GULO-633437 format. One record per residue: x negated, y, z negated of N, C-alpha, C, CB in turn. Coordinates in pm, whole numbers, padded with zeros to 5 digits, always signed. Atoms other than C-alpha are relative to their C-alpha. Glycine has a CB too. Layout:
<rs>
XYZXYZXYZXYZ
...
</rs>
This chain:
<rs>
-00023-00121+00080+00447-00465+06650+00146+00005-00048-00034+00127+00081
-00134-00012+00057+00743-00410+06421+00060+00135+00040-00003-00016-00154
-00061-00122-00051+00976-00156+06581+00137+00031-00060+00013-00009+00149
-00136-00019+00051+01317-00208+06418+00010-00065-00137+00107-00060+00099
-00001+00045+00139+01352-00233+06041+00134+00032-00064-00115+00065-00080
-00127-00022+00068+01675-00277+05847-00018+00007-00150+00097-00110+00035
-00005-00006+00146+01748-00187+05486+00143-00032-00042-00046+00140-00055
-00131+00038+00053+02037-00360+05310-00011-00003-00152+00049-00139+00057
+00007-00009+00145+02074-00253+04949+00130-00041-00065-00037+00140-00041
-00120+00035+00074+02316-00360+04681-00038-00058-00135+00085-00099+00079
+00027+00060+00130+02349-00488+04329-00016-00151+00012+00113+00034-00100
+00005+00145-00022+02398-00845+04461+00021-00073-00133-00135-00041+00064
-00030+00048+00135+02563-00936+04132+00137-00069-00004-00003+00117-00101
+00102+00075-00074+02613-01195+04270+00008+00027+00150+00015-00150-00027
-00013-00005-00146+02533-01207+04643+00100-00106+00044-00139-00023+00070
-00102+00095-00045+02820-01374+04828-00010-00021+00150+00140+00050-00037
+00010+00040-00140+02891-01515+05171+00019+00117+00097+00101-00107+00030
-00016-00117-00086+03002-01181+05314-00131+00078+00010+00112+00091-00052
+00132-00064-00004+02663-01033+05218-00091-00070+00101-00065-00001-00140
+00086+00078-00089+02486-01314+05402+00043+00017+00145+00003-00148-00038
-00051-00020-00135+02711-01280+05707-00038+00137+00054+00152-00017+00004
+00039-00135-00039+02639-00907+05713-00146+00005+00039+00028+00100-00113
+00143+00000-00029+02264-00964+05701-00029-00066+00134-00078-00072-00112
+00023+00071-00126+02275-01215+05987+00054+00079+00119+00065-00138-00005
-00055-00083-00107+02498-00985+06195-00093+00117+00030+00139+00053-00039
+00092-00113-00019+02258-00695+06140-00126-00044+00074-00037+00062-00135
+00119+00051-00067+01957-00902+06241+00025-00022+00149-00047-00131-00064
-00031+00032-00138+02128-01014+06560+00038+00122+00082+00112-00100+00004
-00052-00111-00081+02313-00703+06675-00094+00118+00010+00130+00047-00057
+00095-00112-00002+02049-00448+06580-00137-00042+00049-00012+00061-00138
+00127+00055-00048+01769-00675+06703-00116+00039-00092-00028+00047+00145
+00099-00039+00100+01578-00620+06382-00120-00093+00002+00063+00002-00138
+00121+00080+00019+01220-00734+06345-00012-00044-00145-00125+00081+00043
+00006+00028+00144+01248-00721+05966+00124+00059-00066-00130+00060-00064
-00110-00053+00080+01536-00680+05721-00041-00005-00147+00132-00081+00023
+00029-00008+00142+01457-00561+05369+00131-00005-00078-00080+00130-00034
-00114+00011+00090+01722-00682+05124-00046+00051-00135+00054-00149-00009
+00051-00073+00116+01687-00449+04826+00099-00004-00116-00031+00147+00039
-00086-00002+00119+01852-00540+04495-00017+00130-00077-00032-00121-00092
-00001-00127+00071+01947-00228+04302-00075-00009-00133+00142+00045-00025
+00065-00009+00130+01735-00121+04007+00092+00068-00099-00134+00076+00011
-00083-00077+00093+01866+00136+03758+00094+00086+00084-00087+00088-00097
-00094-00068-00090+02171+00236+03961+00074+00112-00073+00101-00100+00059
-00061-00116+00065+02287+00587+03868+00151-00001+00013-00056+00128+00058
-00143-00007-00030+02634+00527+04016+00080-00115-00059+00020+00003+00148
-00072+00114+00054+02719+00201+03839+00048+00029-00142-00089-00126+00001
-00055-00026+00133+02951+00231+03540-00011-00122-00091+00146+00042+00011
+00014+00119+00083+02901-00128+03424-00148-00041-00004+00087-00116+00055
+00136+00050+00014+02583-00297+03306-00020-00115+00097-00028-00045-00146
+00029+00105-00096+02430-00509+03581-00062-00120-00069-00091+00052+00110
+00069+00119+00049+02308-00862+03527-00150+00024+00004+00039-00125+00084
+00146-00015+00006+01939-00904+03451-00060-00001+00141-00061-00112-00085
+00060-00014-00132+01722-00805+03746-00059-00131+00052-00109+00106-00003
+00063+00125-00046+01540-01138+03756+00105-00096+00055-00077-00067-00115
-00107+00087-00049+01871-01319+03803+00050+00049+00135+00116-00005-00101
-00050-00053-00127+01988-01088+04081-00101-00019+00112+00034+00148-00015
+00104+00025-00100+01654-01117+04261-00003-00148+00038-00138+00044-00053
+00001+00144-00027+01657-01496+04227+00119-00040+00086+00001-00080-00132
-00119+00033-00079+02013-01516+04360-00010+00056+00142+00127+00055-00069
+00017-00058-00133+01928-01284+04649-00090-00088+00085-00057+00143-00009
+00091+00087-00074+01640-01508+04748+00071-00130+00041-00125-00033-00084
-00074+00122-00032+01864-01815+04731+00103+00025+00110+00069-00053-00125
-00108-00030-00096+02141-01646+04931-00053+00034+00138+00084+00115-00051
+00041-00055-00130+01951-01466+05204-00112-00078+00068-00042+00142-00018
+00115+00069-00059+01642-01681+05253+00018-00151-00003-00127+00039-00074
-00002+00146+00012+01682-02033+05120+00130-00061+00050-00022-00040-00142
-00127+00053-00050+02047-02069+05225+00016+00017+00150+00116+00067-00070
-00013-00030-00143+01985-01946+05579-00098-00086+00080-00026+00150+00027
+00090+00081-00082+01845-02187+05839-00099+00088+00075+00079-00086+00097
+00106-00079-00065+01521-02070+05999+00043+00047+00138-00128-00082+00011
-00039-00039-00134+01678-02067+06343+00092+00122+00002+00068-00116+00068
-00084-00119+00005+01904-01787+06223-00077+00117-00060+00127-00027-00082
+00087-00113+00029+01607-01563+06145-00019+00030-00148+00053+00120+00066
+00026-00026+00142+01577-01607+05769-00145+00038-00025+00037-00123-00083
+00141-00035+00015+01203-01571+05824-00023+00150+00017-00084-00077+00101
+00013-00145-00017+01266-01204+05907+00050+00078-00122+00076+00045+00124
-00058-00067+00116+01431-01130+05572-00101+00009-00113+00126-00074-00047
+00088-00023+00114+01229-00979+05288+00086+00038-00121-00104+00112+00032
-00065-00040+00125+01365-00974+04934-00091+00103-00065+00026-00123-00096
+00082-00115+00037+01234-00633+04833+00035+00043-00143+00020+00117+00100
-00025-00026+00141+01198-00576+04458-00041+00140-00044-00073-00101-00084
+00056-00130+00037+01072-00217+04470+00093+00081-00092-00029+00080+00124
-00091-00078+00086+01387-00068+04311+00008-00060-00141+00140+00006+00063
-00001+00066+00131+01376-00325+04031-00113+00054-00087-00014-00152+00016
+00117-00043+00076+01030-00206+03929-00014+00151-00010-00124-00058+00063
+00006-00146+00004+01098+00165+03981+00056+00050-00133+00077+00063+00120
-00048-00053+00128+01130+00355+03654+00103+00109+00022-00117+00053-00083
-00103-00102-00009+01431+00577+03593+00105-00034+00103-00061+00134+00032
-00105+00023-00099+01733+00613+03822-00059-00030+00138+00093+00122+00008
+00050+00042-00131+01688+00451+04163+00087+00060+00110-00003-00154+00012
-00072-00065-00109+01782+00643+04478-00044-00058+00134-00022+00152-00004
+00027+00056-00132+01806+00518+04836-00107+00079+00074+00127-00005+00082
+00097-00082-00072+01602+00809+04970-00143-00036-00039+00024+00149-00025
+00135+00039+00044+01302+00699+04762-00043-00130+00067-00005-00014-00153
+00029+00127-00065+01324+00348+04904-00030+00021+00148+00117-00098-00017
+00023-00030-00142+01348+00484+05259-00139+00058+00021+00107+00098+00052
+00132-00062-00015+01038+00700+05213-00112-00102-00015-00017+00112-00103
+00104+00101+00022+00839+00405+05081-00006-00100+00116+00026-00074-00131
-00002+00098-00108+00951+00165+05354-00048+00060+00131+00140-00056+00017
+00045-00059-00125+00888+00410+05635-00152+00014+00004+00065+00137+00021
+00147-00002+00003+00525+00431+05520-00058-00135+00041-00050+00038-00139
+00045+00133-00040+00499+00056+05579+00009-00020+00151+00081-00107-00072
-00025+00016-00144+00630+00088+05935+00009+00138+00065+00131-00082+00025
-00004-00140-00046+00530+00437+06059+00053+00019+00142-00137+00058-00007
-00046-00014-00139+00628+00364+06421+00138-00059+00023-00099-00065+00094
-00127+00073-00015+00955+00185+06353+00121+00091-00019+00007-00115-00101
-00129-00060+00029+01318+00295+06364+00059-00075-00119+00096-00006+00125
-00055+00061+00120+01480+00235+06026+00152+00008+00005-00055+00068-00127
-00146+00010-00001+01843+00120+06011+00047-00022-00143+00048-00117+00094
-00055+00010+00135+02023+00183+05682+00141-00057+00011+00001+00138-00073
-00127+00071-00014+02312-00064+05655+00083+00020-00126-00023-00151+00028
-00086-00028+00114+02599+00043+05431+00142-00048+00028+00000+00151-00033
-00138+00041-00013+02957-00063+05366+00093+00119+00016+00042-00082-00119
-00098-00107-00019+03274+00134+05432+00019+00083-00126+00133-00058+00044
-00017-00075+00125+03311+00227+05065-00119+00091-00026+00018-00096-00117
+00118-00084+00015+02954+00356+05059+00003+00118+00097-00127-00083+00022
-00010-00106-00100+03020+00556+05376+00090+00113-00050+00052-00056+00133
-00094-00100+00048+03314+00732+05214-00058+00084-00113+00128-00067-00046
+00062-00073+00110+03095+00834+04920-00134+00060+00039-00019-00092-00120
+00134-00035-00044+02793+00923+05132-00039+00144-00032-00012-00024+00148
+00031-00141+00026+02819+01299+05076-00048+00023-00143+00123+00086+00026
+00046-00011+00139+02744+01233+04706-00136-00064-00022+00102-00063-00093
+00131+00063+00013+02421+01046+04776-00109+00107-00009-00027-00094+00120
+00113-00092+00013+02098+01217+04678-00070+00015+00136-00100-00050-00108
+00070-00032-00126+01940+01390+04982+00063-00071+00120-00148-00039-00011
-00068+00071-00109+02204+01249+05216-00037+00054+00138+00150+00008-00019
+00037-00057-00129+02108+01490+05494-00137-00052+00045-00002+00154-00007
+00133+00051-00033+01747+01372+05478+00008-00148+00038-00096+00019-00119
-00019+00141-00035+01863+01009+05487+00041-00012+00146+00106-00065-00091
-00047+00003-00138+02044+01080+05815-00113+00035+00097+00119+00098+00019
+00115-00037-00084+01727+01241+05953-00099-00115+00015-00070+00121-00057
+00104+00103+00002+01505+00951+05858+00047-00136+00049-00053-00013-00138
-00050+00132-00036+01732+00658+05945+00116+00008+00098+00044-00075-00124
-00125+00018-00073+02002+00535+06176+00096-00068-00096-00020-00084+00133
-00097+00058+00092+02300+00479+05949+00090-00097+00075+00084+00111-00069
-00084+00104-00061+02493+00160+06026+00109-00036-00101-00086-00127+00040
-00113+00026+00089+02840+00103+05879+00063-00135+00032+00106+00113+00012
-00067+00129-00016+02990-00241+05823+00138+00009-00063-00083-00116-00065
-00137-00007+00051+03369-00239+05790+00044-00137-00050+00097+00050+00109
-00045+00125+00061+03548-00502+05580+00131-00052+00057+00016+00019-00148
-00130+00048-00048+03882-00517+05758+00019+00032+00147+00114+00061-00082
-00021-00010-00144+04015-00545+06111+00045+00138+00043+00101-00103+00045
-00047-00133-00035+04186-00206+06106-00112+00098+00022+00092+00052-00105
+00114-00089-00014+03858-00028+06058-00087-00040+00117-00083+00002-00129
+00083+00046-00110+03668-00244+06304+00062+00034+00135-00023-00150-00010
-00067-00023-00127+03930-00178+06571-00015+00143+00049+00146-00034-00013
+00014-00139-00042+03862+00194+06573-00125+00020+00083-00002+00093-00122
+00111-00028-00090+03619+00356+06810-00134-00004-00072+00018+00135+00066
+00133+00006+00063+03253+00274+06732-00086+00121+00031-00071-00123+00045
+00081-00115-00038+03141+00608+06873+00032+00126-00079+00017+00028+00146
-00036-00118+00077+03310+00847+06632+00029-00035-00144+00120+00068+00062
-00027+00024+00141+03363+00886+06261+00146-00031-00024-00042+00121-00083
-00137+00024+00042+03669+00748+06095+00050+00123-00074+00011-00127-00090
-00054-00122+00062+03903+01017+05957-00038+00017-00146+00148+00000+00012
+00029-00012+00142+03818+00935+05596-00151-00004-00031+00071-00109-00075
+00144-00001+00021+03439+00943+05646-00052+00143+00005-00071-00087+00105
+00056-00135+00000+03230+01251+05569-00080+00028+00127-00088+00021-00121
+00072-00038-00122+03086+01439+05866-00150-00010-00018+00037+00141+00040
+00143+00007+00025+02743+01418+05699-00061-00130+00053-00029+00012-00148
+00054+00124-00053+02710+01066+05842-00054+00016+00141+00106-00107-00001
+00057-00029-00131+02632+01221+06179+00031-00106+00104-00148+00015-00012
-00019+00096-00109+02577+00963+06453-00003-00144-00048-00107+00019+00106
-00007+00136+00052+02646+00657+06242+00058-00095+00104+00084-00005-00128
-00052+00102-00090+02704+00338+06437+00067-00110-00083-00114-00058+00090
-00080+00100+00070+02927+00043+06351-00046-00141+00034+00147+00016+00034
+00043+00139-00016+02837-00319+06300+00124-00088+00015-00087-00046-00121
-00111+00094-00021+03069-00589+06434-00033-00126-00079+00022-00031+00153
+00032+00115+00085+03047-00834+06144+00126-00080-00031-00068+00047-00131
-00117+00083+00032+03275-01122+06039+00088+00065-00106-00044-00139-00047
-00093-00058+00095+03586-01015+05853+00013-00093-00121+00138+00025+00066
+00002+00082+00120+03523-01158+05507+00021+00091-00120-00134-00080-00013
-00030-00093+00110+03700-00948+05241-00029-00060-00137+00147+00042+00007
+00044+00054+00129+03497-01080+04948-00071+00111-00075-00094-00125+00019
+00073-00096+00082+03376-00864+04661-00066-00071-00117+00094+00110-00051
+00069+00057+00116+03128-00938+04384+00088+00010-00124-00135+00072-00024
-00093-00015+00113+03390-00808+04139+00096-00119-00005+00079+00132+00010
-00091+00115-00010+03629-01079+04261-00071-00128-00043+00054-00014+00143
+00075+00122+00034+03360-01345+04228-00022-00008-00150-00136-00003+00074
+00025+00001+00144+03268-01244+03873+00128-00029-00078-00060+00135-00045
-00127+00021+00070+03632-01230+03767+00047-00144+00013+00107+00094+00055
-00044+00139-00022+03707-01570+03919-00081-00096-00085-00013-00038+00148
+00085+00086+00083+03409-01728+03743+00040+00014-00146-00150+00035+00019
-00041-00022+00137+03519-01569+03417+00128-00073-00036+00018+00146-00025
-00126+00072+00021+03859-01738+03462-00014-00150+00023+00107+00056+00092
+00022+00143-00023+03701-02072+03541+00049-00049+00134+00064-00078-00107
-00051+00038-00131+03818-02068+03904-00112-00044+00092+00077+00116+00063
+00095+00050-00099+03645-02234+04198-00042+00113+00094+00060-00119+00080
+00049-00106-00090+03425-01987+04391-00092-00058+00107-00075+00108-00080
+00090+00064-00096+03252-02238+04618+00020+00051+00142+00021-00150-00003
-00024-00057-00133+03413-02073+04922-00046+00145+00010+00148-00009+00035
+00035-00142+00003+03289-01730+04818-00151+00025-00006+00065+00065-00117
+00145-00020+00015+02919-01777+04738-00074-00120+00058-00037+00020-00149
+00080+00113-00050+02641-01989+04893-00019-00105-00107-00136+00048+00051
+00008+00112+00095+02601-02329+04732-00116+00016-00097-00015-00133+00076
+00116-00014+00088+02253-02257+04597+00022+00110-00103-00126+00030+00082
-00031-00109+00093+02375-01934+04439+00096-00051-00108+00061+00122+00074
-00096+00054+00096+02666-02114+04276-00070-00089-00102+00110-00078+00072
+00074+00086+00091+02431-02374+04129-00081+00083-00100-00094-00093+00079
+00078-00086+00089+02211-02097+03989+00090+00065-00106-00073+00109+00082
-00094-00063+00092+02509-01919+03834+00042-00099-00109+00125+00052+00076
-00042+00103+00097+02622-02242+03669-00113-00037-00095+00049-00125+00074
+00115+00037+00084+02274-02329+03544-00032+00107-00103-00122-00025+00087
+00035-00112+00089+02223-01983+03393+00118+00046-00084-00054+00116+00082
-00118-00041+00075+02578-01949+03261+00040+00144+00024-00023-00021-00145
-00031-00140-00031+02628-01615+03437+00150+00022+00019-00075+00043+00127
-00136-00052-00023+02959-01426+03440+00110-00074-00076+00030-00006+00147
-00104+00077+00068+03138-01668+03210+00088+00087-00091-00063-00111-00082
-00077-00091+00085+03248-01376+02992+00032+00130+00071-00077+00029-00127
-00024-00122-00076+03280-01119+03270+00143+00007+00050-00098+00011+00117
-00132-00019-00062+03599-00971+03407-00017+00077+00128+00097+00074-00094
</rs>
């Protein structure tokens, strides 16, 4: 029986090595039976136009499933396209409601980054999200990770309630950095999985992005 389900959402434009490290850390530390990796659909909060959904889904599959050896639980990862096919603006609460119907007896862990945690009070139905899930925060730098895992950081909204912290590798990589580097013709082989890099090159993605 599936008892522990993770949700890791993001634009994954492109997915990079820090994303993969986060997914593997979540699987291990939270003892997840399944991890749904959910590429963003029509993101209400994004000010830039995202890459085509089919490309982001393909890259997510390459990054999280095909780049991860089976012994590290890649068989537990599901590339979940529900937000891609959802019409209109896509909200996390809608995804949570749909996934909890798939696993009515499971605890759902919503995995978010530090920047998302700081903006959490602006999320649609944030109080309901806290009721329905265990929020898990992944910090990007050592200063944040060093703080107590039992209490909120000073710059986090109290609406996060009993959020817990994930001890993940410190890999300060951003998709913005990756896109900008590719646009400048720089080597990003240390930032993204090899299969993802090959896909980006084959499809000519981000060559004009900043």
